C-alpha positions in Angstrom: -1.2 17.5 12.0 0.7 15.8 10.0 -0.5 15.6 6.4 0.7 12.2 4.0 3.3 14.3 2.8 5.3 14.8 5.7 6.0 10.7 5.9 8.8 8.8 4.4 9.3 5.4 3.6 12.4 3.3 2.5 12.7 1.4 -1.0 13.4 -2.5 -0.9 16.8 -1.5 -2.0 17.3 0.9 0.7 16.6 4.0 -0.6 14.9 7.1 1.2 11.8 7.6 -0.4 9.9 10.7 0.6 5.9 10.5 0.3 6.4 14.0 -0.9 7.6 12.6 -3.9 3.9 12.1 -4.9 2.1 15.0 -4.6 -0.7 15.8 -6.8 -0.9 12.0 -7.5 -3.7 9.7 -6.5 -2.3 7.0 -4.2 -3.2 3.3 -3.3 -1.1 2.5 -0.6 -1.5 -1.6 0.5 0.1 -3.9 2.9 1.6 -6.9 1.0 2.5 -10.3 1.9 4.1 -13.2 -0.5 2.8 -15.8 1.0 -1.0 -15.2 1.6 -4.4 -16.2 0.2 -4.6 -12.7 -1.3 -1.2 -12.8 -2.6 -2.6 -13.0 -6.2 -3.8 -9.6 -5.9 -0.5 -8.1 -7.2 -1.4 -9.1 -10.5 -4.4 -6.9 -10.2 -2.3 -4.1 -8.2 -0.1 -3.8 -11.3 -2.7 -4.0 -13.8 -4.2 -1.0 -12.0 -0.8 0.7 -12.0 -0.4 0.3 -15.6 -3.6 1.4 -16.8 -3.5 4.5 -14.9 0.2 5.6 -13.9 0.1 8.2 -16.9 -2.7 10.0 -15.4 -1.1 10.3 -12.3 -2.2 6.9 -10.3 0.6 5.3 -7.9 0.6 2.3 -6.1 2.7 1.7 -2.7 3.5 -1.7 -1.6 4.4 -2.0 2.2 5.3 -5.7 2.9 4.2 -6.8 6.3 5.3 -10.0 8.1 2.5 -9.3 11.0 -0.4 -11.7 9.7 0.5 -15.2 9.9 4.4 -14.5 9.5 3.3 -14.6 5.5 6.0 -12.2 4.2 9.3 -14.0 6.1 11.7 -13.1 3.1 14.2 -10.1 3.2 14.3 -7.2 0.9 16.0 -9.2 -1.9 13.6 -12.3 -1.7 10.6 -10.0 -1.9 11.8 -8.0 -4.7 12.7 -11.1 -6.4 9.4 -12.5 -5.7 7.5 -9.6 -6.9 9.1 -8.9 -9.7 9.2 -13.0 -11.2 5.9 -14.1 -10.1 4.2 -10.6 -10.9 6.3 -8.3 -13.0 5.5 -5.9 -10.5 6.7 -2.7 -11.4 4.9 -0.1 -8.8 7.1 0.8 -6.2 8.0 -1.2 -3.1 9.0 0.1 0.5 10.7 -1.8 2.8 8.9 -4.1 5.2 7.0 -2.4 8.1 5.2 -3.2 11.1 1.0 -2.0 10.1 0.0 -2.5 13.8 1.2 -2.4 17.5 4.3 -0.3 19.2 6.6 -0.4 16.1 4.0 0.3 13.7 5.3 2.6 10.7 4.3 6.1 11.5 2.5 6.3 8.0 0.2 3.6 8.9 -0.4 5.1 12.8 -1.7 8.5 10.6 -3.5 6.3 7.9 -5.6 4.4 10.4 -6.2 7.5 12.3 -7.7 9.2 9.2 -9.8 6.0 8.2 -10.8 3.9 10.6 -11.9 0.2 9.9 -15.4 -1.0 10.5 -17.2 0.0 13.7 -14.1 2.2 14.1 -11.5 -0.3 14.8 -8.3 1.4 13.8 -6.0 -2.0 13.4 -5.2 -3.7 10.2 -6.9 -6.7 9.9 -4.8 -8.7 7.4 -2.7 -8.2 4.3 -3.7 -6.2 1.3 -5.6 -3.8 3.2 -5.7 -0.8 1.0 -6.3 2.8 1.5 -7.0 5.2 -1.3 -5.4 9.0 -1.2 -6.7 11.6 -3.4 -4.4 14.3 -5.2 -4.3 16.6 -1.9 -3.1 13.8 0.3 -6.3 13.2 2.1 -7.1 9.4 3.0 -10.7 9.0 1.2 -11.4 5.4 1.5 -10.1 2.0 3.3 -10.9 -1.5 1.6 -10.6 -4.5 3.4 -8.6 -7.5 1.7 -11.3 -9.2 0.1 -11.8 -5.9 -1.9 -9.8 -7.2 -5.3 -7.8 -4.4 -6.9 -10.1 -4.3 -10.1 -13.4 -3.2 -8.0 -11.3 0.3 -7.2 -11.3 1.6 -10.7 -14.5 3.6 -9.9 -13.0 5.1 -6.8 -9.6 6.0 -8.6 -11.3 7.3 -11.3 -13.6 9.5 -9.3 -10.3 11.4 -8.4 -8.5 11.7 -11.4 
């Protein structure tokens, strides 16, 4: 069975981003979109990252255009939007699918590890969040309606 650290991603600027680089950290994985009703959560995600990064927390954003075509931009447009609008400093990955036959392997694994309500596996919308502990286990899944600030207690329990 694969572990979180076996997966690879690619940054918005096309560089390899092996998830093993985040070993021994608490990780928050989020599928993002720049034209969504939840897009304002970028500010809260960045606030979490700034507050906890020195203690070993990382936020990883995975842009996705599968929900209402709310992430139509290319990598440069996404990077520009995140930087200029929300001063995002946490790592942003290349745009991925989170559902369906082209779903990124990480998301296939995440959904198996922590199904949603009533055991559903599909991601329902942008800004679904997965919390990973320092040993690479998925400990929780949060719906898009859960604001980043509300995750502080869950993060602190893992530090």
